[in-house]
Steps between C-alpha positions, in 0.01 A plus 500: 500500500625403161160593358515837670857574378385392143197731520716791609746434210216476250359836619835663477552374141141628405564831664820533293326403187213762581771773557661406171174513309418841663839631406459376141164661483642829629779496239245437221290788621796729513598408149155568376498835674848589354391406152180709527690798638755475202210481254339804652835696500563403144157606383533834694826560327356433157221744580723769617730459191194530276413828672859611472528394130794683362415607140729630240459867612622406846816369344607863444452593862765535777675175568448563868129576463262374769327265253824333412623471856165371617492232227864395576432472874182304459661262264795428723272465806274250331796289386618493858164379617416237254613135496731359227213379275329841499789736449479458121166673476605855608834458290309411187255783562770772514658344191176490296429865604849590362590645842834323504602523128868466422652846448200696609363350827225690672573327823813321629510204720842487674518216749140401431437171679470218241691279726387141433239621260344242265550669164524194285411568135433870576545742203686820600649628164701819497407613851717660778565286799813662617612404855191272557540222755446172318688274744387136452221605262367247257552645151495180301400559148439868556532736216741775607610610159660848511403545870727709720619298802789723578623458868207256559540238775456161320684284756365146480238595248382227256541633146477173321371547152455880552548721192774748581581625155596867524435509877722747694667309794756768576605455864240240567574233754440154371671312768359150502243568233392220273576640152690366197807661355321538164222701667744742653703524184177625322455782750683821480653675676628265776783711628570481877234241549569233759477159320334196642842366607575823692749634248467860364437553129723774351 
């Protein structure tokens, strides 16, 4: 009787272990599938943007042109679809193509999903990121010199070591953000921004 009970207990433990191993394997397979899907989506976006390359002549076209609208929609869609470590790629692309230049943006990215994005050490100088969603984003040592972050959502973002000289933080929400006073002092303007401690800068 004791041996029988022991055998049943052993089989139960082994069955649980098998189930755990199978579950772990399924999770790994799903992660691989997800990574592959993101890689395909990113490559498709890059190809589409290459086909929609906005040259200098197109800068003079109607701001509401189909090309601009399509480029903007595709950029916002891919940012929503990608994981935190891949979001930097489309953002850097539109910056390098001068599509989000400060003062003369071809496309705008209001509420673009950069939530929890890993943008450590990224260089985004003199670009327009008005109203983007950068909640809990990793912006450590990022170069954001002269960048427009007006009304951006930076709650909980890590801006340790980020270059903010001349950055426009008008109306930005920095509640809980990790950023030094010296960094904020170098940015301008900072009016109506919500500071890390929740106070409003006047």
